[in-house]
DOZAFI-356522 format. One record per residue (C-alpha): x, y, z; residue in three letters. Coordinates in steps of 0.5 Angstrom, whole numbers. Each point is the difference from the previous one (the first is absolute). Layout:
N
+-------+-------+-------+------+
!    c1 !    c2 !    c3 ! resn !
+-------+-------+-------+------+
!     X !     Y !     Z !  ALA !
...
+-------+-------+-------+------+
//
This chain:
523
+-------+-------+-------+------+
!    c1 !    c2 !    c3 ! resn !
+-------+-------+-------+------+
!    14 !    -6 !     2 !  MET !
!     3 !    -7 !     0 !  SER !
!    -2 !    -6 !     5 !  CYS !
!     2 !    -7 !     2 !  PHE !
!    -5 !    -5 !     4 !  SER !
!     3 !    -6 !     2 !  VAL !
!    -4 !    -5 !     3 !  PRO !
!     4 !    -4 !     6 !  LEU !
!    -3 !    -7 !     1 !  CYS !
!     1 !    -6 !     5 !  GLY !
!     1 !     5 !     5 !  LEU !
!    -6 !    -2 !     4 !  GLY !
!    -4 !     6 !     3 !  SER !
!     5 !     4 !    -3 !  ARG !
!    -1 !    -1 !    -7 !  ASP !
!     1 !     7 !    -3 !  ALA !
!     1 !     4 !    -6 !  LEU !
!     6 !     5 !    -2 !  VAL !
!    -2 !     6 !    -3 !  GLN !
!     5 !     4 !    -4 !  MET !
!    -3 !     7 !    -1 !  PHE !
!     4 !     5 !    -4 !  THR !
!    -4 !     7 !     0 !  PRO !
!     2 !     5 !    -5 !  VAL !
!     7 !     2 !     4 !  LEU !
!     2 !    -7 !     4 !  SER !
!    -1 !    -7 !     0 !  SER !
!    -3 !    -3 !     6 !  HIS !
!    -1 !    -7 !     2 !  PRO !
!    -6 !    -2 !     5 !  GLN !
!    -1 !    -7 !     3 !  VAL !
!    -7 !    -2 !     2 !  PHE !
!    -3 !    -5 !     4 !  ASN !
!    -4 !    -4 !    -5 !  ALA !
!    -5 !    -2 !     5 !  LYS !
!    -1 !     7 !     4 !  THR !
!     2 !     5 !    -5 !  ALA !
!     5 !     2 !     5 !  GLU !
!     6 !     4 !    -2 !  LEU !
!     6 !    -4 !     2 !  LEU !
!     6 !     4 !    -3 !  SER !
!     2 !     5 !    -5 !  HIS !
!     6 !     3 !    -3 !  HIS !
!     1 !     6 !    -5 !  GLN !
!     5 !     3 !    -5 !  VAL !
!     0 !     6 !    -3 !  GLU !
!    -1 !     1 !    -8 !  ILE !
!     3 !     7 !    -3 !  ASN !
!    -4 !     4 !    -5 !  GLN !
!     3 !     4 !    -5 !  SER !
!    -4 !     6 !    -4 !  PHE !
!     4 !     2 !    -6 !  PRO !
!    -4 !     5 !    -2 !  LYS !
!    -6 !     4 !     2 !  GLU !
!    -6 !    -5 !     1 !  GLY !
!     4 !    -6 !    -1 !  TRP !
!     1 !    -6 !     5 !  VAL !
!     4 !    -6 !    -1 !  GLU !
!     3 !    -6 !     4 !  GLU !
!     6 !    -4 !    -2 !  ASP !
!    -3 !    -7 !    -1 !  PRO !
!     6 !    -4 !     2 !  LYS !
!     0 !     4 !     7 !  GLU !
!    -7 !    -2 !     1 !  ILE !
!     2 !    -8 !    -2 !  LEU !
!     6 !     1 !     5 !  GLN !
!    -4 !     3 !     6 !  SER !
!    -5 !    -6 !    -1 !  VAL !
!     5 !    -5 !     1 !  TYR !
!     4 !     4 !     6 !  GLU !
!    -7 !     0 !     3 !  CYS !
!    -1 !    -7 !    -1 !  MET !
!     6 !    -2 !     3 !  GLU !
!    -1 !     5 !     6 !  ARG !
!    -7 !    -3 !     1 !  THR !
!     3 !    -7 !     0 !  CYS !
!     5 !     2 !     5 !  GLU !
!    -6 !     3 !     5 !  LYS !
!    -4 !    -6 !    -1 !  LEU !
!     6 !    -5 !     2 !  THR !
!     0 !     5 !     6 !  GLN !
!    -7 !    -2 !     1 !  LEU !
!     2 !    -7 !     0 !  ASN !
!    -4 !    -1 !    -6 !  ILE !
!     3 !    -5 !    -5 !  ASP !
!     1 !     4 !    -7 !  ILE !
!     0 !    -7 !    -3 !  SER !
!    -7 !     0 !     1 !  ASN !
!    -1 !     6 !    -5 !  ILE !
!    -5 !    -3 !    -5 !  LYS !
!    -2 !     6 !    -5 !  ALA !
!     1 !     7 !    -2 !  ILE !
!    -5 !     5 !    -2 !  GLY !
!     1 !     7 !    -3 !  VAL !
!    -4 !     7 !     1 !  THR !
!     3 !     6 !    -4 !  ASN !
!    -1 !     7 !    -2 !  GLN !
!    -5 !    -1 !    -6 !  ARG !
!     1 !     4 !    -6 !  GLU !
!     8 !     1 !     1 !  THR !
!     3 !    -2 !    -6 !  THR !
!     6 !    -4 !    -2 !  LEU !
!     3 !    -3 !    -6 !  VAL !
!     6 !    -5 !     0 !  TRP !
!     4 !    -4 !    -5 !  ASP !
!    -2 !    -7 !     0 !  LYS !
!     6 !    -3 !    -2 !  GLU !
!     5 !     4 !     5 !  THR !
!    -5 !     1 !     5 !  GLY !
!     2 !     7 !     0 !  GLU !
!    -5 !     6 !     1 !  PRO !
!     0 !     5 !    -6 !  LEU !
!    -2 !     6 !     4 !  TYR !
!    -1 !     2 !     7 !  ASN !
!    -7 !    -2 !     3 !  ALA !
!    -5 !     6 !    -2 !  ILE !
!    -4 !     1 !     7 !  VAL !
!    -8 !     0 !    -1 !  TRP !
!    -1 !     8 !     2 !  LEU !
!     6 !     2 !    -5 !  ASP !
!    -3 !     5 !    -5 !  LEU !
!     5 !     0 !    -6 !  ARG !
!    -5 !    -3 !    -4 !  THR !
!    -5 !     6 !    -1 !  GLN !
!     2 !     1 !    -7 !  SER !
!    -1 !    -7 !    -2 !  THR !
!    -7 !     0 !     4 !  VAL !
!    -2 !     6 !    -4 !  GLU !
!     2 !    -3 !    -7 !  ARG !
!    -4 !    -6 !     2 !  LEU !
!    -6 !     4 !     2 !  ILE !
!     1 !     4 !    -6 !  ASN !
!    -1 !    -6 !    -5 !  LYS !
!    -7 !    -2 !     4 !  THR !
!    -7 !     2 !    -3 !  PRO !
!    -2 !     6 !     3 !  GLY !
!     7 !     0 !     4 !  ARG !
!    -3 !    -4 !     5 !  ASN !
!     4 !    -2 !     6 !  LYS !
!    -5 !    -6 !     2 !  ASN !
!     1 !    -3 !    -7 !  HIS !
!     2 !    -6 !     2 !  LEU !
!    -3 !    -1 !     7 !  LYS !
!    -6 !    -5 !    -3 !  HIS !
!     6 !    -5 !     0 !  LYS !
!     5 !     2 !     5 !  THR !
!    -4 !     4 !     6 !  GLY !
!     5 !     6 !    -1 !  LEU !
!     1 !     7 !    -3 !  PRO !
!     6 !     1 !    -4 !  ILE !
!     5 !     3 !     5 !  SER !
!     7 !     0 !     2 !  THR !
!    -2 !    -4 !     6 !  TYR !
!     0 !    -7 !    -4 !  PHE !
!     6 !    -4 !    -3 !  SER !
!    -2 !     0 !    -7 !  ALA !
!     2 !     7 !    -1 !  VAL !
!     6 !    -1 !     4 !  LYS !
!     2 !    -6 !    -4 !  LEU !
!    -2 !     4 !    -7 !  ARG !
!     5 !     6 !     3 !  TRP !
!     6 !    -5 !     1 !  LEU !
!    -1 !    -3 !    -7 !  MET !
!     0 !     7 !    -3 !  ASP !
!     6 !     3 !     4 !  ASN !
!     4 !    -5 !     2 !  VAL !
!     5 !    -3 !    -5 !  ASP !
!     1 !    -7 !     4 !  GLU !
!    -7 !    -1 !     1 !  VAL !
!    -2 !     1 !    -8 !  ALA !
!     6 !    -4 !    -2 !  GLU !
!    -2 !    -6 !     5 !  ALA !
!    -8 !     0 !    -3 !  VAL !
!     3 !     0 !    -7 !  LEU !
!     4 !    -6 !     1 !  THR !
!    -5 !    -4 !     5 !  HIS !
!     4 !     1 !     6 !  ARG !
!    -4 !     5 !     4 !  ALA !
!    -4 !    -2 !     6 !  MET !
!    -5 !     4 !     3 !  PHE !
!    -3 !     0 !     7 !  GLY !
!    -2 !     4 !     7 !  THR !
!     4 !    -2 !     6 !  VAL !
!    -3 !    -6 !     1 !  ASP !
!     2 !    -3 !    -6 !  SER !
!     7 !     3 !     0 !  TRP !
!     1 !    -4 !     7 !  LEU !
!    -4 !    -6 !    -2 !  ILE !
!     5 !     0 !    -6 !  TRP !
!     6 !    -2 !     4 !  SER !
!    -3 !    -7 !     1 !  GLY !
!     0 !     0 !    -8 !  GLY !
!    -8 !     1 !    -1 !  VAL !
!    -3 !     6 !    -3 !  HIS !
!    -7 !     1 !     2 !  CYS !
!    -4 !     5 !     4 !  THR !
!    -7 !    -1 !     3 !  ASP !
!    -7 !     3 !    -2 !  VAL !
!     0 !     6 !     5 !  THR !
!     7 !     2 !    -3 !  ASN !
!    -2 !    -1 !    -7 !  ALA !
!    -6 !     4 !     1 !  SER !
!     4 !     6 !     1 !  ARG !
!     4 !     0 !    -6 !  THR !
!    -6 !     3 !    -5 !  MET !
!     2 !    -7 !    -4 !  LEU !
!    -5 !    -4 !     3 !  PHE !
!    -7 !    -2 !    -1 !  ASN !
!    -3 !     0 !     7 !  ILE !
!    -6 !    -4 !    -3 !  HIS !
!     4 !    -6 !    -4 !  THR !
!     5 !     1 !     6 !  LEU !
!     6 !    -1 !    -6 !  ASP !
!     4 !     5 !    -4 !  TRP !
!    -4 !     3 !    -5 !  ASP !
!     3 !     0 !    -7 !  PRO !
!    -4 !     7 !    -2 !  GLU !
!     3 !     3 !     6 !  LEU !
!     7 !    -2 !    -1 !  CYS !
!    -1 !     3 !    -8 !  ASN !
!    -3 !     6 !     3 !  TYR !
!     7 !     1 !     4 !  PHE !
!     4 !    -3 !    -5 !  ASP !
!     3 !    -5 !     5 !  ILE !
!     2 !    -7 !    -2 !  PRO !
!    -4 !    -5 !     4 !  MET !
!     6 !    -5 !     0 !  GLU !
!     4 !     5 !     5 !  ILE !
!    -6 !    -1 !     5 !  LEU !
!     0 !    -5 !     6 !  PRO !
!    -5 !    -6 !     0 !  LYS !
!    -6 !     2 !     5 !  VAL !
!    -2 !    -4 !     6 !  ARG !
!    -4 !     0 !     5 !  SER !
!     1 !     3 !     7 !  SER !
!     1 !    -6 !     4 !  SER !
!     4 !    -6 !    -4 !  GLU !
!     7 !    -3 !     0 !  ILE !
!     4 !     4 !    -6 !  TYR !
!     6 !    -4 !     1 !  GLY !
!     7 !     0 !     4 !  LEU !
!     3 !     7 !     3 !  MET !
!     8 !     0 !     0 !  VAL !
!     1 !     2 !     7 !  SER !
!    -3 !    -3 !     4 !  PRO !
!    -1 !    -6 !    -4 !  HIS !
!    -7 !    -1 !     1 !  CYS !
!    -7 !     0 !    -4 !  LEU !
!    -2 !     7 !    -2 !  CYS !
!    -8 !    -1 !     1 !  VAL !
!    -3 !     7 !    -1 !  ASN !
!     0 !     7 !    -2 !  CYS !
!    -5 !     6 !     2 !  LEU !
!     0 !     7 !    -2 !  GLY !
!     1 !     4 !     6 !  ASP !
!    -7 !     3 !     1 !  GLN !
!    -3 !    -7 !    -2 !  SER !
!     4 !    -3 !     6 !  ALA !
!    -2 !     6 !     5 !  ALA !
!    -7 !    -2 !    -2 !  LEU !
!     1 !    -7 !     1 !  VAL !
!     4 !     1 !     7 !  GLY !
!    -6 !     4 !     2 !  GLN !
!    -5 !    -6 !    -2 !  MET !
!    -4 !     4 !    -4 !  CYS !
!    -3 !    -6 !    -4 !  PHE !
!    -7 !     2 !     0 !  GLN !
!    -3 !     5 !    -5 !  GLU !
!    -1 !     7 !     2 !  GLY !
!     6 !    -1 !     5 !  GLN !
!     6 !     6 !    -1 !  ALA !
!     7 !     2 !     3 !  LYS !
!     4 !     6 !    -1 !  ASN !
!     8 !    -1 !     1 !  THR !
!     4 !     6 !     2 !  TYR !
!     7 !    -1 !    -3 !  GLY !
!     4 !     5 !    -5 !  THR !
!    -7 !     1 !    -3 !  GLY !
!    -7 !    -2 !     2 !  CYS !
!    -4 !    -6 !    -3 !  PHE !
!    -7 !    -1 !     2 !  LEU !
!    -3 !    -7 !    -3 !  LEU !
!    -7 !    -2 !     0 !  ARG !
!    -2 !    -8 !    -1 !  ASN !
!    -5 !     0 !    -6 !  THR !
!     0 !    -8 !     0 !  GLY !
!     0 !    -4 !    -6 !  ALA !
!    -2 !     5 !    -5 !  LYS !
!     4 !     7 !    -2 !  PRO !
!    -4 !     6 !     1 !  VAL !
!     2 !     6 !    -4 !  MET !
!     1 !     7 !     3 !  SER !
!    -4 !     6 !    -2 !  ASP !
!     4 !     4 !     5 !  HIS !
!     7 !     0 !    -2 !  GLY !
!     2 !    -7 !     4 !  LEU !
!     4 !    -6 !    -3 !  LEU !
!    -3 !    -7 !    -1 !  THR !
!     5 !    -5 !     2 !  THR !
!     1 !    -7 !     1 !  VAL !
!     0 !    -1 !     8 !  ALA !
!     3 !    -7 !     0 !  TYR !
!    -1 !    -7 !    -3 !  LYS !
!     2 !    -5 !     6 !  LEU !
!     1 !    -6 !    -4 !  GLY !
!     1 !    -3 !    -7 !  ARG !
!    -7 !    -2 !     0 !  ASP !
!    -3 !     5 !     4 !  LYS !
!    -4 !     6 !    -3 !  PRO !
!     3 !     7 !     0 !  ALA !
!    -3 !     5 !     5 !  CYS !
!     0 !     7 !    -2 !  TYR !
!     0 !     7 !     3 !  ALA !
!    -1 !     7 !    -1 !  LEU !
!     6 !     4 !     2 !  GLU !
!     2 !     8 !     1 !  GLY !
!     7 !     1 !     0 !  SER !
!     4 !     6 !     3 !  VAL !
!     7 !     1 !    -2 !  ALA !
!     2 !     4 !     6 !  ILE !
!    -1 !    -1 !     7 !  ALA !
!     5 !    -3 !     5 !  GLY !
!     5 !     4 !    -6 !  ALA !
!    -2 !     6 !     3 !  VAL !
!     3 !    -1 !     6 !  VAL !
!     6 !    -2 !    -3 !  ARG !
!     0 !     7 !    -4 !  TRP !
!    -1 !     4 !     6 !  LEU !
!     6 !    -3 !     4 !  LYS !
!     5 !    -1 !    -6 !  ASP !
!    -2 !     6 !    -4 !  ASN !
!    -3 !     5 !     5 !  LEU !
!     4 !    -2 !     6 !  GLY !
!    -6 !     2 !     5 !  ILE !
!     0 !    -7 !     3 !  ILE !
!     6 !    -5 !     1 !  GLN !
!    -4 !    -6 !     1 !  THR !
!    -7 !    -3 !    -3 !  SER !
!    -2 !     0 !     7 !  THR !
!     1 !     7 !     2 !  GLU !
!    -5 !     2 !    -5 !  LEU !
!    -6 !    -3 !     4 !  GLU !
!     3 !     4 !     6 !  LYS !
!     1 !     7 !    -4 !  LEU !
!    -7 !    -1 !    -3 !  ALA !
!    -3 !    -2 !     7 !  ALA !
!     3 !     7 !     3 !  SER !
!    -5 !     4 !    -4 !  VAL !
!    -6 !    -5 !    -1 !  GLY !
!    -2 !     4 !    -6 !  THR !
!     3 !     2 !    -7 !  SER !
!    -3 !     7 !     1 !  TYR !
!    -3 !     1 !    -7 !  GLY !
!     7 !    -3 !    -3 !  CYS !
!    -2 !    -5 !    -6 !  TYR !
!     5 !    -5 !    -3 !  PHE !
!    -1 !    -3 !    -6 !  VAL !
!     7 !    -5 !    -1 !  PRO !
!    -1 !    -1 !    -8 !  ALA !
!     8 !    -2 !     0 !  PHE !
!    -2 !    -5 !    -6 !  SER !
!    -6 !     3 !    -3 !  GLY !
!    -7 !    -2 !     3 !  LEU !
!    -2 !    -7 !     0 !  TYR !
!    -7 !    -2 !     2 !  ALA !
!    -5 !     2 !    -2 !  PRO !
!     3 !     6 !    -4 !  TYR !
!     5 !    -4 !    -4 !  TRP !
!     4 !     7 !    -2 !  GLU !
!     7 !    -2 !    -1 !  PRO !
!     2 !     8 !    -1 !  SER !
!    -3 !     2 !     7 !  ALA !
!     5 !     3 !     5 !  ARG !
!     0 !     1 !     7 !  GLY !
!    -2 !     6 !     4 !  ILE !
!    -1 !     3 !     7 !  ILE !
!    -5 !     5 !     1 !  CYS !
!    -3 !     4 !     5 !  GLY !
!     6 !     3 !     3 !  LEU !
!     0 !     6 !     5 !  THR !
!     5 !     3 !     4 !  GLN !
!    -2 !    -4 !     6 !  PHE !
!     1 !    -7 !    -4 !  THR !
!     6 !    -4 !     3 !  ASN !
!     3 !    -7 !    -1 !  LYS !
!    -5 !    -3 !     5 !  SER !
!    -6 !     2 !    -4 !  HIS !
!     4 !    -2 !    -7 !  LEU !
!     1 !    -7 !     4 !  ALA !
!    -7 !     0 !     2 !  PHE !
!    -2 !     1 !    -8 !  ALA !
!     4 !    -5 !    -2 !  ALA !
!    -4 !    -5 !     4 !  LEU !
!    -6 !     3 !    -2 !  GLU !
!     2 !    -1 !    -7 !  ALA !
!     0 !    -7 !     0 !  VAL !
!    -6 !    -1 !     3 !  CYS !
!    -4 !     5 !    -5 !  PHE !
!     3 !    -4 !    -6 !  GLN !
!    -3 !    -7 !     4 !  THR !
!    -6 !     4 !     1 !  ARG !
!    -1 !     2 !    -8 !  GLU !
!     2 !    -8 !    -2 !  ILE !
!    -5 !    -2 !     5 !  LEU !
!    -6 !     4 !    -2 !  ASP !
!     1 !    -2 !    -7 !  ALA !
!     0 !    -7 !     2 !  MET !
!    -6 !     1 !     4 !  ASN !
!    -3 !     3 !    -7 !  GLN !
!     2 !    -6 !    -4 !  ASP !
!    -2 !    -6 !     5 !  SER !
!    -7 !     4 !     2 !  GLY !
!     2 !    -3 !     7 !  ILE !
!     4 !     5 !     5 !  PRO !
!     5 !    -3 !     4 !  LEU !
!    -2 !     0 !     7 !  THR !
!     7 !    -1 !     3 !  GLN !
!     7 !     0 !    -3 !  LEU !
!     6 !    -5 !     1 !  GLN !
!     7 !     3 !     0 !  VAL !
!     7 !    -3 !     0 !  ASP !
!     7 !     3 !    -2 !  GLY !
!     5 !     3 !     3 !  GLY !
!    -3 !     7 !     1 !  MET !
!    -6 !    -3 !     4 !  THR !
!     5 !     0 !     6 !  SER !
!    -2 !     8 !     0 !  ASN !
!    -6 !     0 !     5 !  ARG !
!    -1 !     7 !    -2 !  LEU !
!    -1 !    -2 !    -7 !  LEU !
!    -4 !    -5 !     1 !  MET !
!    -5 !     4 !     4 !  GLN !
!     0 !     6 !    -5 !  LEU !
!    -2 !    -6 !    -5 !  GLN !
!    -6 !    -2 !     4 !  ALA !
!    -2 !     7 !     1 !  ASP !
!     1 !     2 !    -8 !  ILE !
!    -3 !    -7 !    -2 !  LEU !
!    -6 !     1 !     5 !  CYS !
!     1 !    -8 !     1 !  ILE !
!     4 !    -4 !     5 !  PRO !
!     7 !    -2 !    -2 !  VAL !
!     2 !    -7 !     2 !  VAL !
!     8 !    -1 !     1 !  LYS !
!     2 !    -7 !     1 !  PRO !
!     5 !    -1 !     6 !  SER !
!     5 !    -3 !    -5 !  MET !
!     0 !     6 !    -6 !  PRO !
!     5 !    -3 !    -5 !  GLU !
!    -6 !    -5 !    -3 !  THR !
!     3 !     1 !    -7 !  THR !
!     5 !    -5 !     3 !  ALA !
!    -5 !    -4 !     3 !  LEU !
!    -4 !    -1 !    -6 !  GLY !
!     6 !    -3 !    -4 !  ALA !
!     1 !    -5 !     5 !  ALA !
!    -7 !    -2 !     1 !  MET !
!     0 !    -1 !    -8 !  ALA !
!     6 !    -4 !     0 !  ALA !
!    -2 !    -4 !     6 !  GLY !
!    -6 !    -2 !    -3 !  ALA !
!     3 !    -2 !    -7 !  ALA !
!    -2 !    -7 !    -2 !  GLU !
!     6 !    -4 !     2 !  GLY !
!     2 !     4 !     6 !  VAL !
!    -7 !     1 !     3 !  SER !
!     3 !     2 !     7 !  VAL !
!    -5 !     6 !     0 !  TRP !
!    -8 !    -1 !    -1 !  SER !
!    -4 !     6 !    -3 !  LEU !
!    -6 !    -3 !     2 !  ARG !
!    -4 !     5 !     4 !  PRO !
!    -1 !    -4 !     6 !  GLU !
!     7 !    -2 !     0 !  ASP !
!     2 !     8 !     0 !  LEU !
!     3 !     3 !     6 !  SER !
!    -3 !     5 !     4 !  GLU !
!     4 !     7 !    -1 !  VAL !
!     0 !     4 !     6 !  THR !
!    -1 !     8 !    -2 !  SER !
!    -1 !     7 !     2 !  GLU !
!    -6 !     4 !    -2 !  LYS !
!     1 !     7 !    -1 !  PHE !
!    -7 !     3 !     0 !  GLU !
!    -2 !     7 !    -3 !  PRO !
!     0 !     6 !     5 !  GLN !
!    -2 !     6 !    -5 !  ILE !
!    -7 !     0 !    -3 !  ASN !
!    -1 !    -1 !    -7 !  PRO !
!    -2 !     7 !    -1 !  GLU !
!     6 !     3 !     3 !  GLY !
!     4 !    -4 !    -5 !  LYS !
!    -4 !     2 !    -6 !  GLY !
!     3 !     7 !     0 !  HIS !
!     7 !    -2 !     1 !  VAL !
!    -1 !    -5 !    -6 !  LYS !
!    -2 !     5 !    -4 !  HIS !
!     6 !     5 !     1 !  CYS !
!     4 !    -6 !    -2 !  TYR !
!    -3 !    -1 !    -6 !  LEU !
!     0 !     7 !    -2 !  ILE !
!     8 !     0 !     2 !  SER !
!     0 !    -6 !    -6 !  ILE !
!    -2 !     5 !    -4 !  LEU !
!     6 !     4 !     1 !  GLU !
!     4 !    -6 !    -2 !  VAL !
!     5 !     2 !    -6 !  PRO !
!    -3 !    -4 !    -6 !  ILE !
!     3 !     1 !    -7 !  CYS !
!    -5 !     2 !    -6 !  LEU !
!    -5 !    -4 !     4 !  ASN !
!    -6 !     5 !     1 !  THR !
!    -5 !    -5 !    -1 !  ASP !
!     2 !    -4 !     7 !  LEU !
!     0 !     7 !     4 !  HIS !
!    -7 !     1 !    -3 !  LYS !
!    -2 !    -7 !     2 !  SER !
!     3 !     0 !     7 !  LEU !
!    -4 !     7 !     1 !  LEU !
!    -7 !    -3 !    -2 !  ILE !
!     2 !    -6 !     5 !  GLY !
!     1 !     5 !     6 !  VAL !
!    -6 !     4 !    -2 !  LEU !
+-------+-------+-------+------+
//
């Protein structure tokens, strides 16, 4: 995802921020009122993905950049139609897919390969080779510094793959012309500045989350030269000038950190879950990183100013959430649009014992098993596409339940409600199912795209911009809808047990130990 937040100043009661939000498949600028957080305007441009081989997911870096420029142009036109003077645009902020990896030539500015998207699986053999050289073949060998397991998910292994398999990248590294970055760095580089923020850096496996800087030992482990890495900045400060429109770039935030800010989860213990292509549950743990004993990630939540302290979070990441809807539409053809899924599932109100584990990109938290593959089980002659649609929605909810259970175990303080956002939250059946399966209320804001809002807030709050106050007493009240559990916890216990049993059936290459540990968890 990539976003721009553009504070518009000198507008009297209509001070605003233009938020350019680019989910995995599109760019989507959104204009917010800086005083009320009201969404004023938006525009969207699609971005194509390519799948050269099974498990490979790529995007064209030039198309990403061009879609951003096109979005900014269209957004400025719509602002003019709203009688907002675009000369008052003061700054731009960025939010993005955190782990998506790019390498480009610093002399020509040309990308040296397509962007490797965060859920791409091509690095599985690279991960296996790296784990094999750790003591005891321990995938958590680097976790004390990074907060992350060695996984296909993170940027360092994608960068290592590029250096090993793409001649242009290897040559550029040897001749000191290569520049590495996630999508934020690629966009900001269009203004001549090679930088990233702490939230994006913390997802590379090259960044020490304690020192808040690139770590020489980690770079040596992956054999990656530090000279190709961007400078690490805070999540809210002036970075430099963007080319189009010509104004200050003042912040970037990884997409899930931006959603945490947009949900105003500034207090320790507050949490949010974002339902997009994947599903990402973050819980604010305050000024100290908390290491998980139950398969979660420790990540930098945000650092809202050069001289401000970093805030950390526990995170549970699910690779496939909204992507399962696209799979049902594009691969199976049982729906024509994503909105049909809710109607189809609601027509039966049950999966009738059918369970769906959409491990299309392996299993992420809490298992971290890249070789896992998806499964649909419990089929009978009675099962039809409506039951499968319901099972797909349940799968999203059960994966969230697994992460929430792990998070409650790590923190020792169970969540009493879950704040949610993202495109899938428009599905009311999904939200009610989620409340039922979690056995706690689910709270959905009236404006679900809080990722865009969070990036706009951080941009507006940056020193030198200061059109948005993040002080608790100044934050606007957010209207929301609450979904209360309607099924008793005992009733859902049996269903959760059945879902875990279905995970046991997931094909996992040469990994009986994982099956054994899952079986112990179920029993």
